[in-house]
C-alpha positions as CSV (number, residue, x, y, z in Angstrom):
1,M,49.4,1.3,-2.5
2,T,46.1,3.3,-3.4
3,E,43.1,2.2,-5.5
4,I,40.1,4.4,-6.3
5,Y,36.7,2.6,-6.6
6,F,34.4,4.4,-9.1
7,N,31.1,3.3,-7.3
8,V,29.8,6.6,-6.3
9,Q,28.8,7.0,-2.7
10,S,27.1,9.7,-0.6
11,D,28.3,10.8,2.8
12,N,24.7,11.4,4.0
13,G,23.1,8.7,1.9
14,S,21.1,11.0,-0.3
15,I,22.3,9.2,-3.7
16,T,19.8,6.7,-5.0
17,D,19.8,4.3,-7.9
18,Q,17.7,7.0,-9.9
19,H,20.6,9.6,-9.8
20,A,22.7,9.9,-12.7
21,L,25.8,9.6,-10.8
22,R,24.9,6.1,-9.5
23,R,23.6,5.0,-13.0
24,W,27.0,6.2,-14.5
25,S,28.8,4.1,-11.8
26,T,26.7,1.2,-12.2
27,Q,26.9,0.9,-15.9
28,Y,30.7,1.8,-15.9
29,M,31.4,-1.2,-13.6
30,R,29.0,-3.4,-15.6
31,A,30.8,-2.5,-18.8
32,L,34.2,-3.7,-17.3
33,E,33.2,-6.4,-15.0
34,D,34.6,-9.1,-17.5
35,R,37.6,-7.3,-18.1
36,K,38.9,-5.9,-14.7
37,D,37.8,-6.4,-11.0
38,L,36.8,-2.7,-10.1
39,R,36.1,-3.7,-6.6
40,I,39.7,-4.9,-6.0
41,G,40.5,-1.9,-3.8
42,S,38.0,-3.1,-0.9
43,R,39.7,-6.6,-1.0
44,L,43.4,-6.0,-1.4
45,R,43.9,-5.9,2.4
46,N,42.8,-9.7,2.5
47,F,45.1,-10.5,-0.5
48,F,48.0,-8.8,1.2
49,I,47.4,-10.8,4.3
50,E,46.8,-14.0,2.5
51,E,50.2,-13.6,1.0
52,G,52.1,-13.3,4.4
53,L,52.1,-9.5,4.9
54,V,51.5,-8.6,8.5
55,E,50.2,-5.5,10.1
56,V,48.4,-4.1,7.0
57,D,46.9,-0.6,7.8
58,T,44.0,0.1,5.6
59,K,42.1,3.3,5.3
60,M,39.2,4.4,3.0
61,I,39.4,7.9,2.0
62,P,36.4,9.6,0.7
63,L,37.3,11.5,-2.5
64,P,34.8,14.4,-2.8
65,L,33.5,15.2,-6.1
66,S,32.8,18.8,-5.1
67,A,33.6,21.1,-2.4
68,W,31.7,19.7,0.7
69,S,33.0,18.6,3.9
70,N,31.6,16.9,7.1
71,G,34.9,17.3,8.8
72,K,36.1,13.7,8.4
73,F,38.9,13.0,6.2
74,W,39.4,9.2,6.3
75,H,37.9,6.1,7.6
76,F,39.9,3.3,9.0
77,V,38.9,-0.4,8.1
78,D,39.7,-2.5,11.0
79,Q,40.9,-6.0,11.0
80,H,37.4,-7.4,10.5
81,G,37.0,-5.3,7.6
82,D,34.4,-3.0,9.3
83,I,34.5,0.6,8.6
84,N,35.5,3.0,11.5
85,A,34.2,6.5,10.7
86,D,35.7,8.0,13.7
87,G,38.8,8.9,11.5
88,G,40.7,12.1,11.9
89,K,39.3,15.5,11.2
90,D,40.6,17.5,8.6
91,P,39.3,20.7,7.2
92,R,41.1,20.1,3.9
93,T,38.3,17.9,2.5
94,R,36.5,20.9,1.2
95,D,39.5,22.1,-0.4
96,I,40.3,18.7,-2.0
97,G,36.7,18.5,-3.3
98,R,36.9,22.0,-4.7
99,Y,40.2,21.2,-6.5
100,N,39.0,17.8,-7.7
101,S,35.7,19.2,-9.0
102,E,37.2,20.0,-12.4
103,N,39.0,16.6,-12.5
104,I,35.6,15.0,-11.9
105,Q,33.7,17.0,-14.6
106,Q,36.3,15.7,-17.3
107,L,36.7,12.2,-15.8
108,L,33.0,11.4,-15.9
109,R,33.1,11.7,-19.8
110,S,36.5,10.5,-20.7
111,L,36.7,7.4,-18.3
112,A,33.2,6.2,-19.4
113,L,33.3,7.0,-23.1
114,Y,34.6,3.9,-24.4
115,P,33.1,1.3,-22.1
116,L,29.6,2.8,-22.4
117,T,29.4,3.5,-26.0
118,Q,31.5,0.5,-27.4
119,R,30.8,-2.1,-24.8
120,L,27.4,-1.4,-23.7
121,H,26.4,0.1,-27.0
122,M,25.1,3.2,-25.5
123,S,23.9,5.9,-28.2
124,P,26.1,9.0,-28.2
125,Q,23.0,10.8,-27.4
126,S,22.2,8.9,-24.3
127,F,25.8,9.0,-23.3
128,D,25.9,12.7,-23.5
129,R,22.6,13.1,-21.5
130,L,23.8,10.7,-18.8
131,V,27.4,12.4,-18.5
132,E,25.6,15.9,-18.3
133,Q,23.3,14.8,-15.6
134,A,26.1,13.3,-13.7
135,Q,28.4,16.2,-14.0
136,E,25.4,18.5,-12.6
137,E,24.8,16.0,-9.6
138,A,28.7,16.0,-9.0
139,R,28.6,19.7,-8.6
140,N,25.7,19.6,-6.2
141,H,27.3,20.0,-2.7
142,S,24.2,18.8,-0.9
143,L,24.6,15.3,-2.4
144,K,28.0,14.9,-0.7
145,A,29.1,12.7,-3.4
146,Y,32.5,10.9,-3.3
147,F,34.5,8.0,-4.8
148,P,36.0,5.7,-2.3
149,L,39.8,5.7,-2.2
150,Y,41.5,2.8,-0.6
151,D,44.9,3.2,0.8
152,W,47.1,0.5,2.4
153,L,50.2,0.6,4.3
154,Q,52.3,-2.3,5.5
155,L,53.7,-1.7,8.8
156,E,55.7,-5.0,9.2
157,A,57.7,-6.9,6.7
158,P,56.3,-10.4,5.7
159,R,58.2,-13.3,7.0
160,P,60.8,-14.5,4.2
161,R,59.3,-16.8,1.6
162,L,61.0,-18.8,-1.2
163,T,58.5,-18.0,-3.8
164,G,60.6,-15.5,-5.7
165,H,58.3,-12.4,-4.9
166,R,59.8,-9.3,-3.8
167,Y,58.1,-7.0,-1.5
168,I,59.0,-3.4,-0.6
169,C,58.1,-2.7,2.9
170,I,57.6,0.5,4.8
171,G,57.3,0.6,8.6
172,R,59.2,-1.2,11.6
173,K,61.2,-4.2,11.6
174,P,59.4,-7.5,12.6
175,R,59.9,-8.3,16.3
């Protein structure tokens, strides 16, 4: 299972609350907070464990908004929920960012159009200005901007339950 979290981050900490990308994220999440939990990705591991799933492997993959790379491709989240940034090194990160850049340029406008203009009543001019600034910042390699992408894999099947729920499990058999 994979979930994207549209709260823009920076691999080098250079994105502040004054950046258009951060304002885009903040306003997008605020516009939908009463409709959908956009932070669900970071909490699904705990939900899976509460439902009886065991050995749930979680990793946070930074999805670059442009062609930058620090050599790290993923971050593991340990059993305590702490991020371990010593994940594998993968030179494909720069390529992923380059290929994803065009998607991000379109996504910033299309994903936020309804929430920001209809739910937050942002004027079309303000919306266009915010999106154009965010698009420009997303192309800036020095910001090292990314969206967290949470990925889960269950390594062991849950113990049978009589709740009627069905799970599809990938991995080794329970001991």
